[in-house]
N, C-alpha and C positions, 0 to 999 in steps of 0.2 A: 415674075416676082409677085409678091404678096404684099397686101396692106390690111393690118390688122386692126380691129375695132373692139372695144369692151362690151358693146351691146348693138343691137340692131337699130341705130338711131334713124328716126325718119327720113334724113336726107339721103339714107342708102336705098330707099324702097323702090321697088320695079316701078316701070311706066303704070302697070294696072294696081298698084299699093298693095299687093297681096303678098309680099315677100322682098326681101333684100336681093338687089343685084349679085350675080356671082361674080362679077368681073366689071373693070373698067380700065379707060386708056387715062392715062397722065397726059395732061395738056400743057399744063403751066406751074411753075414752081417759083414762088415769091418769096423773099426775106421781108419779115416785119421786126422794126426794132422791139417791138415789146407789146404786151396785152392793151396798152392805152391807145393804141392806133385801131384798135378794132371798136366797131360800134356795139352797144349792148344787144341790139337786136340781131347782129351777126354772131355774138357769142350765143345768145339764145338758140339761133338757127343752128351754129356748130355742135353744140353739147346737149341739145334737149333740156336744158338747166340740169342736168343730172352730172355734171362734171365740171372741175374747176382747170380754168387755163392760169399757169402758175405767172405771178406777178413779176415783172422787171427782168425778163430773159428774152433774149431774141427767137423768134418763131419762124417757122416756115408754114406759108400757105399753099396747098396743094390743090390742084384744080384738077377734077376727074371727069371724063364726060362717058355718061352712062350708056349701054346699048338701048335701043329703042327699036319697037316695031313700024314705026310710022316716019322714021328717018328724022326725028324731032331732036332738037340739040339740048338733052339734059344733062345738066351739069350737077356736081356735088363738090363742095369744099371742105376740106380738113384742115385742122392745124395740128404741127408737130413741133415739139421744141426743136430749137435750132442747133446744130453742131456743124462744123465745116464738112466733117466727112459725110453725113446726113444731106447737106445742101449737094454736094458733088455727086453723091450716089443717086438721089432723085433728078437732077439737071441731067445726068446721063440716061436716064429712063425715060424722059420727055417722049410722047409716042409710042409708047410700049404698054401693052396690057397688063394688069394688074389683078391678081385674085382676090377678091372681096372676102376676107375671114372674119368671122365674129368670135372672140374669145370665149371658150368654154369654161365655165367656173365651177 
């Protein structure tokens, strides 16, 4: 599977900080009722303050484990708009590796 991002967000940087990770393993899927459940500091982390999370709609929080050289536990989180289909899709992919792709514009 692939997870697509609009740009190389800082949370996607590899352990050395010199590029985006090429893959990550999905480790958890959490349904969030809406944006009000997220702290402003989390929104800043998730979006680099360069993307708006839609108000008043359910969301999915996806937690990914990034590869590391020293077996450290580096994770990143991303928010996606919720649909029942998306939730089922991601729930069925827990433990699987995703290719991290940056959208080319």
